[in-house]
MIMARBA-186826 format. One line per field, with one value per residue (C-alpha): chain; x, y, z; residue in one letter. Coordinates in pm, 1 decimal. Layout:
REM MIMARBA-186826
ch <- (A|...) $
u <- (X|...) $
v <- (Y|...) $
w <- (Z|...) $
aa <- (A|...) $
***
This chain:
REM MIMARBA-186826
ch <- (A|A|A|A|A|A|A|A|A|A|A|A|A|A|A|A|A|A|A|A|A|A|A|A|A|A|A|A|A|A|A|A|A|A|A|A|A|A|A|A|A|A|A|A|A|A|A|A|A|A|A|A|A|A|A|A|A|A|A|A|A|A|A|A|A|A|A|A|A|A|A|A|A|A|A|A|A|A|A|A|A|A|A|A|A|A|A|A|A|A|A|A|A|A|A|A|A|A|A|A|A|A|A|A|A|A|A|A|A|A|A|A|A|A|A|A|A|A|A|A|A|A|A|A|A|A|A|A|A|A|A|A|A|A|A|A|A|A|A|A|A|A|A|A|A|A|A|A|A|A|A|A|A|A|A|A|A|A|A|A|A|A|A|A|A|A|A|A|A|A|A|A|A|A|A|A|A|A|A|A|A|A|A|A|A|A|A|A|A|A|A|A|A|A|A|A|A|A|A|A|A|A|A|A|A|A|A|A|A|A|A|A|A|A|A|A|A|A|A|A|A|A|A|A|A|A|A|A|A|A|A|A|A|A|A|A|A|A|A|A|A|A|A|A|A|A|A|A|A|A|A|A|A|A|A|A|A|A|A|A|A|A|A|A|A|A|A|A|A|A|A|A|A|A|A|A|A|A|A|A|A|A|A|A|A|A|A|A|A|A|A|A|A|A|A|A|A|A|A|A|A|A|A|A|A|A|A|A|A|A|A|A|A|A|A|A|A|A|A|A|A|A|A|A|A|A|A|A|A|A|A|A|A|A|A|A|A|A|A|A|A|A|A|A|A|A|A|A|A|A|A|A|A|A|A|A|A|A|A|A|A|A|A|A|A|A|A|A|A|A|A|A|A|A|A|A|A|A|A|A|A|A|A|A|A|A|A|A|A|A|A|A|A|A|A|A|A|A|A|A|A|A|A|A|A|A|A|A|A|A|A|A|A|A|A|A|A|A|A|A|A|A|A|A|A|A|A|A|A|A|A|A|A|A|A|A|A|A|A|A|A|A|A|A|A|A|A|A|A|A|A|A|A|A|A|A|A|A|A|A|A|A|A|A|A|A|A|A|A|A|A|A|A|A|A|A|A|A|A|A|A|A|A|A|A|A|A|A|A|A|A|A|A|A|A|A|A) $
u <- (-3042.5|-3360.4|-3688.7|-3990.9|-4347.7|-4528.6|-4944.2|-5063.2|-5416.3|-5662.7|-5882.2|-6149.8|-6189.6|-6382.5|-6137.1|-6325.5|-6633.4|-6737.5|-7057.1|-7174.6|-7446.2|-7612.0|-7936.0|-8192.8|-8478.2|-8811.2|-8994.5|-9373.1|-9608.5|-9841.7|-10184.7|-10447.1|-10633.1|-10336.4|-10316.2|-10067.3|-9867.7|-9978.9|-9725.8|-9423.7|-9309.3|-8957.6|-8848.1|-8494.7|-8291.7|-7895.4|-7858.1|-7444.1|-7152.8|-6818.5|-6465.0|-6217.9|-5868.0|-5941.2|-6335.2|-6628.2|-6918.9|-7250.9|-7598.7|-7941.1|-8338.0|-8540.5|-8921.3|-9127.4|-9501.6|-9672.1|-10022.3|-10182.5|-10496.8|-10702.5|-10887.0|-11180.6|-10981.8|-10987.7|-10682.7|-10512.2|-10183.5|-9854.2|-9536.2|-9200.3|-8886.4|-8547.1|-8213.6|-7876.4|-7509.8|-7259.6|-6946.6|-6738.2|-6366.2|-6141.7|-5746.2|-5725.7|-5985.4|-5837.4|-6017.2|-5915.7|-6167.2|-6553.0|-6827.3|-7145.4|-7381.8|-7687.9|-7890.3|-8124.6|-8340.7|-8243.5|-8499.5|-8748.9|-8811.6|-9084.6|-9061.2|-9250.9|-9088.9|-9233.9|-9524.6|-9382.6|-9315.9|-8974.8|-8923.1|-8549.6|-8428.4|-8130.4|-7967.3|-7704.7|-7483.5|-7319.8|-7033.9|-6843.9|-6496.4|-6395.3|-6031.5|-5903.6|-5572.9|-5329.0|-5245.1|-4945.8|-4851.2|-4582.0|-4708.5|-4361.9|-3973.8|-3691.3|-3402.1|-3635.1|-3883.0|-4227.3|-4475.4|-4788.3|-5132.0|-5494.2|-5600.7|-5925.3|-5850.3|-6206.3|-6282.0|-6577.7|-6783.5|-7023.7|-7333.5|-7656.7|-7969.0|-8349.8|-8690.6|-9030.2|-9281.1|-9649.5|-9996.5|-10321.4|-10585.3|-10925.0|-10972.2|-11311.5|-11497.8|-11146.0|-11234.5|-10851.4|-10504.1|-10332.9|-9931.6|-9815.6|-9482.4|-9289.9|-8989.9|-8834.9|-8663.9|-8418.7|-8468.8|-8289.8|-8019.8|-7968.4|-7677.3|-7736.7|-7533.6|-7488.8|-7773.7|-7865.2|-8241.6|-8351.6|-8650.0|-8801.3|-9118.2|-9249.6|-9413.1|-9667.4|-9854.0|-10131.5|-10224.6|-10589.6|-10969.1|-11209.8|-11521.9|-11424.9|-11171.9|-10818.4|-10719.1|-10418.0|-10410.8|-10140.9|-10027.4|-9705.8|-9623.1|-9361.4|-9131.1|-8893.7|-8624.0|-8365.5|-8053.1|-7804.5|-7437.6|-7155.4|-6971.0|-7207.5|-7208.5|-7377.6|-7312.6|-7142.0|-7262.6|-7417.4|-7590.1|-7812.0|-8000.4|-8291.8|-8418.6|-8736.2|-8606.9|-8999.2|-9320.7|-9657.5|-9998.3|-10310.7|-10702.1|-10991.6|-11350.2|-11581.7|-11908.8|-12111.0|-11925.9|-11839.0|-11496.1|-11148.9|-10901.9|-10565.2|-10284.4|-9950.3|-9605.4|-9282.8|-8910.1|-8670.9|-8294.6|-8080.5|-7704.4|-7506.5|-7194.1|-7092.9|-6809.1|-6606.0|-6416.0|-6114.6|-5867.8|-5519.2|-5206.3|-5006.1|-4675.7|-4682.4|-4320.4|-4008.4|-3638.9|-3329.5|-3068.7|-2795.8|-2903.6|-3067.9|-3439.6|-3566.6|-3943.8|-4206.7|-4582.7|-4915.5|-5190.0|-5572.7|-5884.1|-6203.1|-6574.4|-6715.6|-7049.4|-7312.7|-7689.8|-7968.7|-8190.1|-8535.4|-8718.1|-9074.2|-9094.0|-9369.3|-9228.2|-9419.1|-9380.7|-9411.7|-9362.2|-9191.2|-9393.3|-9304.6|-9628.9|-9831.5|-10146.3|-10452.6|-10787.8|-10950.0|-10722.4|-10925.8|-10654.8|-10744.5|-10462.1|-10084.2|-9900.1|-9552.7|-9427.2|-9043.3|-8810.0|-8418.0|-8206.7|-7852.5|-7675.3|-7640.4|-7337.9|-7422.8|-7409.5|-7766.7|-7907.7|-8026.0|-8193.1|-8338.6|-8669.0|-9003.5|-9123.0|-9450.3|-9678.0|-9976.4|-10299.1|-10552.3|-10824.4|-10820.9|-11083.2|-11208.7|-10881.1|-10676.5|-10296.4|-10024.3|-9709.1|-9439.2|-9370.4|-9076.2|-9115.9|-8735.0|-8708.5|-8433.9|-8485.6|-8277.2|-8311.3|-8231.8|-7961.8|-7885.3|-7507.8|-7229.9|-6885.8|-6712.6|-6965.8|-7150.7|-7461.2|-7586.3|-7972.0|-8246.8|-8590.0|-8967.5|-9236.8|-9614.7|-9933.3|-9862.7|-10145.5|-10141.3|-10319.2|-10345.2|-10227.2|-10268.7|-10263.8|-9942.8|-9822.3|-9859.7|-9847.3|-9731.9|-9709.5|-9587.3|-9444.9|-9086.2|-8967.5|-8588.6|-8351.9|-8015.8|-7687.7|-7456.1|-7080.7|-6760.8|-6423.4|-6153.2|-5752.7|-5492.1|-5105.8|-4899.0|-4570.5|-4601.6|-4236.0|-3889.3|-3559.8|-3227.6|-3008.0|-2623.2|-2490.4|-2528.1|-2213.9|-2172.8|-2197.7|-1895.4|-1994.0|-2157.2|-2450.7|-2720.6|-2924.3|-3241.0|-3425.1|-3753.5|-4036.6|-4362.9|-4623.5|-4361.4|-4447.7|-4243.3|-4206.7|-4086.3|-3853.7|-3694.3|-3644.2|-3469.7|-3229.4|-3226.2|-3309.8|-3587.5|-3894.7|-3904.1|-3544.3|-3613.6|-3918.6|-3726.7|-3456.7|-3683.1|-3966.5|-4084.3|-4164.9|-4529.7|-4622.4|-4703.8|-4408.1|-4410.3|-4067.7|-3906.9|-3745.8|-3406.8|-3388.8|-3075.0|-2974.4|-2667.7|-2443.6|-2279.2|-1901.2|-1696.5|-1326.5|-1045.9|-705.6) $
v <- (2950.8|2843.5|3071.3|2949.1|3094.8|3143.1|3227.7|3366.7|3459.4|3453.5|3198.0|3106.4|2763.7|2570.1|2507.1|2312.4|2259.0|2259.7|2220.9|2336.7|2323.5|2567.2|2582.0|2843.4|2896.0|3097.3|3152.8|3154.7|3244.4|2996.1|3056.9|2888.2|2778.4|2595.8|2226.2|2114.5|2220.3|2017.5|2150.4|2368.9|2515.7|2672.9|2923.2|2989.0|3242.4|3311.7|3715.6|3699.6|3471.9|3588.1|3466.3|3559.9|3414.6|3044.9|3105.2|3114.5|3368.6|3337.7|3504.5|3416.2|3444.6|3170.6|3230.8|2962.2|2926.4|2695.6|2566.8|2505.3|2304.2|2456.4|2245.9|2222.2|2078.0|2435.9|2516.2|2841.6|2992.3|3198.4|3312.1|3430.6|3514.5|3490.1|3643.9|3422.9|3424.4|3147.1|3034.2|2729.2|2746.1|2605.8|2684.9|2685.2|3000.0|3331.0|3696.4|3659.0|3338.2|3398.9|3167.8|3044.4|2910.2|2685.7|2658.3|2352.6|2291.3|1940.2|1893.8|2079.5|2002.3|2181.8|2184.4|2349.2|2617.7|2761.8|2922.4|2929.6|2686.3|2688.2|2582.1|2471.2|2427.8|2255.0|2464.7|2297.1|2532.0|2377.7|2602.8|2634.7|2814.7|2965.9|3139.3|3338.7|3238.8|3291.7|3039.4|3019.7|2738.6|2678.3|2658.3|2673.5|2704.6|2770.5|2535.6|2274.0|1990.2|1993.8|1735.0|1962.1|1821.3|1963.5|2092.4|2205.6|2470.3|2581.6|2893.0|2913.6|3229.6|3265.8|3450.3|3551.7|3726.0|3749.0|3717.7|3747.2|3482.2|3540.4|3321.2|3337.1|3064.9|2937.6|2703.0|2536.2|2575.3|2673.5|2904.6|3004.2|2892.1|2794.2|2775.4|2746.2|2529.8|2555.3|2416.7|2561.9|2309.2|2407.4|2227.4|2421.8|2713.1|2876.0|3117.2|3411.5|3713.7|3899.3|3670.9|3361.2|3212.8|2993.3|2746.1|2555.4|2492.1|2580.9|2299.0|2481.6|2288.2|2492.6|2340.6|2480.9|2496.6|2327.8|2400.3|2284.6|2048.2|2045.9|2004.4|1980.8|2186.2|2146.0|2316.2|2336.7|2690.2|2706.9|3006.7|3144.3|3386.4|3571.1|3652.8|3930.3|3810.1|4035.7|3715.4|3490.1|3419.0|3164.1|2795.7|2794.2|2510.2|2683.5|2524.0|2726.9|2665.8|2835.5|2924.4|3071.6|3378.7|3535.2|3375.0|3500.7|3363.7|3552.6|3436.2|3620.6|3441.5|3536.4|3449.7|3529.3|3232.8|3036.2|3032.6|3135.0|3311.4|3254.5|3486.2|3344.6|3552.5|3473.8|3603.0|3310.1|3380.5|3219.5|3110.7|2934.5|2863.0|2925.5|2712.1|2903.5|2618.9|2707.6|2484.1|2519.6|2318.0|2302.8|2138.4|1835.3|1725.1|1875.6|1814.4|1935.7|1774.4|2026.4|2093.4|1979.8|2122.5|2219.9|2177.1|2305.7|2161.9|2263.0|2046.3|2150.8|1971.8|2127.9|1995.1|1934.0|2017.2|1844.1|1838.4|1889.0|1559.0|1595.4|1248.9|1214.5|895.4|773.7|588.5|397.2|153.5|138.4|450.5|539.0|746.3|921.2|845.0|485.2|513.1|275.4|229.7|502.2|770.8|944.3|1079.8|1441.3|1598.1|1529.4|1886.4|2040.8|1763.1|1776.2|1495.1|1492.9|1247.5|1172.6|948.8|567.1|356.2|295.5|604.6|597.2|486.6|741.6|692.6|894.9|998.5|1155.2|1324.7|1541.8|1575.9|1378.9|1552.7|1309.2|1302.6|1067.9|1085.9|1399.2|1567.5|1685.9|1546.3|1540.8|1313.2|1315.5|1028.1|951.1|707.8|584.4|514.5|364.9|409.9|337.0|656.2|516.1|711.6|955.2|881.1|702.2|558.9|851.1|1066.7|1254.6|1419.7|1681.4|1624.9|1835.2|1717.8|1817.6|1614.1|1602.4|1380.1|1220.7|996.2|746.0|494.0|283.7|-82.3|-277.5|-137.9|59.8|38.1|310.1|285.8|587.9|711.7|993.6|1151.4|1317.8|1534.0|1451.9|1705.2|1570.1|1788.1|1544.9|1618.2|1498.2|1563.9|1646.9|1647.3|1839.3|1842.3|2095.7|2276.2|2607.0|2724.0|2585.0|2676.4|2566.7|2379.9|2253.4|2132.8|1764.5|1620.1|1527.4|1144.2|1001.7|713.6|769.4|578.5|548.5|226.4|238.6|-19.9|94.6|-10.1|-188.4|94.0|393.7|604.1|794.1|1089.6|870.9|689.0|1033.1|1182.1|854.0|909.6|1293.0|1317.7|1495.0|1282.0|1334.4|1224.1|905.2|821.7|895.6|685.3|387.1|412.6|30.1|75.4|138.9|278.9|245.6|-7.5|-363.8|-329.9|-597.8|-331.2|-168.8|169.6|272.0|668.9|729.6|1050.6|1195.6|1221.9|1460.2|1384.0|1564.8|1640.4) $
w <- (6635.0|6783.6|6706.6|6815.8|6714.0|7014.6|6996.0|7344.8|7457.9|7746.5|7828.4|8163.0|8281.1|8542.9|8839.2|9073.2|9252.4|9630.9|9854.2|10165.9|10375.1|10646.0|10867.1|10798.0|11058.1|11051.4|11393.6|11357.0|11592.4|11738.0|11753.9|11986.5|11706.6|11519.6|11581.8|11320.5|11051.4|10730.5|10472.0|10453.1|10077.4|10081.3|9823.3|9756.6|9570.7|9592.6|9604.3|9665.7|9569.7|9559.8|9622.2|9864.6|10006.0|10140.3|10158.7|9931.4|10073.6|9939.3|10101.3|9976.1|10081.9|10212.5|10205.1|10387.9|10348.1|10567.3|10558.3|10909.1|11035.4|11318.0|11571.5|11357.5|11045.7|10874.6|10664.2|10682.7|10538.7|10663.8|10521.3|10641.7|10487.7|10601.7|10482.2|10522.6|10480.8|10479.7|10344.5|10247.0|10334.3|10085.8|10034.9|9659.8|9663.8|9558.1|9526.6|9147.9|9127.6|9030.2|9142.2|9037.5|9325.7|9316.0|9651.7|9715.8|10037.1|10153.9|10408.2|10625.8|10997.7|11239.3|11614.1|11860.3|12104.1|12354.6|12204.1|11844.8|11560.2|11451.5|11055.4|10985.5|10671.7|10564.7|10277.5|10043.6|9802.6|9474.4|9431.8|9117.9|9067.2|8797.8|8706.7|8415.7|8291.0|8004.4|7760.7|7541.3|7301.0|7009.5|6668.8|6497.3|6520.5|6321.5|6387.1|6551.4|6394.5|6573.7|6610.3|6535.0|6633.7|6578.6|6927.5|7038.7|7299.6|7532.6|7726.7|7958.2|7904.6|8248.4|8196.8|8369.1|8373.3|8471.0|8286.4|8375.5|8299.8|8346.9|8276.9|8305.0|8357.1|8473.6|8773.9|8807.9|9162.6|9358.8|9644.3|9766.4|9702.0|10010.1|9887.6|9531.0|9448.7|9099.5|8967.2|8637.0|8366.3|8101.9|7789.1|7505.5|7477.8|7166.4|7097.9|6890.0|6817.0|7179.9|7315.0|7429.8|7393.0|7683.1|7626.0|7897.5|8115.7|8484.6|8648.1|8848.6|9123.8|9375.2|9671.9|9684.5|9863.2|9650.8|9813.2|10186.2|10080.2|9976.3|9631.3|9387.5|9083.6|8823.8|8521.8|8272.4|8144.5|7857.8|7855.1|7623.5|7752.7|7617.9|7793.6|7686.3|7662.9|7467.6|7406.0|7295.3|6897.9|6661.5|6684.0|7015.9|7262.8|7602.1|7901.7|8159.9|8468.9|8600.8|8897.0|9040.5|9253.5|9298.5|9258.8|9315.9|9251.8|9277.7|9282.3|9174.9|9237.7|8947.1|9075.3|8813.0|8609.9|8895.2|8795.0|8996.0|8771.7|8836.7|8751.0|8788.0|8781.0|8832.1|8813.7|8636.1|8737.3|8470.9|8523.1|8233.2|8045.8|7683.5|7556.4|7332.0|7134.3|6868.0|6678.5|6610.5|6518.9|6853.7|6919.5|7114.6|7074.1|6953.1|6885.1|6719.1|6523.9|6666.9|7002.6|7309.0|7381.6|7674.9|7647.2|7893.9|7907.9|7950.6|8038.9|8039.4|8121.9|8008.4|8012.0|7629.9|7636.5|7414.0|7334.9|7585.7|7590.4|7728.5|7833.2|7975.0|8206.7|8411.8|8764.2|8979.6|9308.1|9686.5|9890.2|10210.0|10441.1|10777.5|10943.9|10925.3|10712.6|10778.5|10594.1|10829.9|10635.5|10371.4|10119.0|10020.6|9796.8|9712.5|9760.7|9706.5|9464.3|9372.1|9231.1|9235.1|9024.4|8922.3|8676.7|8822.3|8761.3|8388.5|8116.6|8057.6|8381.3|8655.5|8993.8|9242.1|9452.2|9416.7|9729.5|9787.5|10100.8|10126.0|10286.8|10464.1|10718.1|11000.4|11268.5|11157.6|11147.7|10884.6|10887.3|10658.0|10569.3|10363.3|10126.4|9898.9|9583.7|9489.4|9109.3|8900.6|8535.9|8206.6|7943.1|7600.6|7445.1|7705.9|7719.4|7596.8|7792.4|7899.2|7895.4|8207.6|8221.7|8446.2|8546.5|8611.4|8666.1|8781.4|8864.7|8785.5|8778.2|9157.0|9224.5|9555.2|9684.7|9990.0|9876.5|10201.2|10598.4|10627.0|10240.5|10015.2|9622.3|9394.9|9084.5|8907.0|8535.2|8550.4|8312.9|8291.9|8114.1|8072.7|7967.6|7808.2|7832.4|7833.8|7994.9|7751.6|7839.9|7622.2|7643.7|7437.1|7462.5|7613.3|7543.0|7391.8|7551.8|7334.6|7531.1|7499.5|7151.6|7042.1|6991.6|6632.2|6533.5|6432.2|6207.3|5853.7|5954.4|6228.4|6325.8|6507.9|6689.9|6720.1|6969.5|6875.8|6806.3|6725.7|6437.4|6211.2|6403.7|6713.3|6475.7|6382.3|6711.0|6809.3|6496.0|6550.2|6167.1|5963.1|5917.6|5562.1|5526.1|5716.8|5515.0|5199.9|5301.1|5433.8|5199.4|5259.2|5627.7|5728.5|6044.2|6333.6|6353.1|6489.7|6646.6|6455.9|6202.5|6166.3|6043.6|5901.3|5809.9|5601.0|5652.3|5386.2|5521.1|5339.0|5312.0|5457.2|5298.6) $
aa <- (X|X|X|X|X|X|X|X|X|X|X|X|X|X|X|X|X|X|X|X|X|X|X|X|X|X|X|X|X|X|X|X|X|X|X|X|X|X|X|X|X|X|X|X|X|X|X|X|X|X|X|X|X|X|X|X|X|X|X|X|X|X|X|X|X|X|X|X|X|X|X|X|X|X|X|X|X|X|X|X|X|X|X|X|X|X|X|X|X|X|X|X|X|X|X|X|X|X|X|X|X|X|X|X|X|X|X|X|X|X|X|X|X|X|X|X|X|X|X|X|X|X|X|X|X|X|X|X|X|X|X|X|X|X|X|X|X|X|X|X|X|X|X|X|X|X|X|X|X|X|X|X|X|X|X|X|X|X|X|X|X|X|X|X|X|X|X|X|X|X|X|X|X|X|X|X|X|X|X|X|X|X|X|X|X|X|X|X|X|X|X|X|X|X|X|X|X|X|X|X|X|X|X|X|X|X|X|X|X|X|X|X|X|X|X|X|X|X|X|X|X|X|X|X|X|X|X|X|X|X|X|X|X|X|X|X|X|X|X|X|X|X|X|X|X|X|X|X|X|X|X|X|X|X|X|X|X|X|X|X|X|X|X|X|X|X|X|X|X|X|X|X|X|X|X|X|X|X|X|X|X|X|X|X|X|X|X|X|X|X|X|X|X|X|X|X|X|X|X|X|X|X|X|X|X|X|X|X|X|X|X|X|X|X|X|X|X|X|X|X|X|X|X|X|X|X|X|X|X|X|X|X|X|X|X|X|X|X|X|X|X|X|X|X|X|X|X|X|X|X|X|X|X|X|X|X|X|X|X|X|X|X|X|X|X|X|X|X|X|X|X|X|X|X|X|X|X|X|X|X|X|X|X|X|X|X|X|X|X|X|X|X|X|X|X|X|X|X|X|X|X|X|X|X|X|X|X|X|X|X|X|X|X|X|X|X|X|X|X|X|X|X|X|X|X|X|X|X|X|X|X|X|X|X|X|X|X|X|X|X|X|X|X|X|X|X|X|X|X|X|X|X|X|X|X|X|X|X|X|X|X|X|X|X|X|X|X|X|X|X|X|X|X|X|X|X|X|X|X|X|X|X|X|X|X|X|X|X|X|X|X|X|X|X|X|X|X) $
***
């Protein structure tokens, strides 16, 4: 009589990813003094992400800060915000899925419409769907032989939280700050009891006025944040991403000291995964000497999280500009720097682009153009074959020069954080049902013709005999087999009267 032992538990897994795009617009009233919009800084935050039948709904907030030039070339700033909601359809989605959504601004465009400027942003959403399920696997069975294998089972624990970061520093000769931009990168996540400690850096860039001229100020602000998570415990692996959901920069001029004191505050919104990996002996195959067995198998795929590797890389080369620049252009500042990168064809190669707004003076007027510096770099030891990386990067220290008429050369420093992962696949028996009885062999011996690569388990299953018995009767065999062996099992026969 078959009597299997089955272990059952609940787990959470990443089901699939989907992407979506939407256009969000803000209308700025046009002043008669404004001749051109010099720079646009978007700040995105996700406020809602939920799943419904066949649809992912998400909502966010976009704050656009613009820098304008009047007819005399004087710079001023404006700010407007817009709330938006959008959805992405996928028939696999149900209300039981949970979602994590990361928003990014892919492109900014400005157009005149009547007496207003309309700034349009293409907002992309990277959505990951998670599902909770029940796992059952066989660890033992009376009346059957099991091939047990040490198996790693993974459950993904989602966590989120917020943290405030403050900083104060002096900025010499700065009269006003036009628009700030910032990027937060996570460099390590350490799991503790009931909490996750997240460490990283904020790369702050300030487009400011120094006297009557525009200038760029940069500062790197380290942060250490602790996010509560009841399911977090020591020794677990975790990854996290940081989003700046609110950013404020206030400047106070101290005339006695001749300095400007800058107060920086921001709210970091974290979203991450904790990987709860447990090991157990699970059956991957089974047979019985007396009965046929009906085996049900389950397959799982999960992402095994490794370490976070941090690289500092200097890139340079020719940059593509949206406007033609000549020798009559005087470069004033590089504002709103950003960078994006992705894993290239080889495991340790990355490629991407550095993007920024170049502010310059031409014929007595302030103008601007967006330039892009493509790059392809090899990061030593980033990943091995079969591994994937999730990349996050920030940029600082951008410098540009006019190499020739219409040719701009740029240089920048990248901070790249690579989360190394590997996809794992496991297969195990989830249930065993006893089938019809096997016929009793008539002969006193059985001969097995193994295939090349067969082990003791495969040979015993073909002979329908205990692996221990097959090994005892054939002590000269070594495994895996070559395929030229012949395995014989004798059966004791009781004489009948």
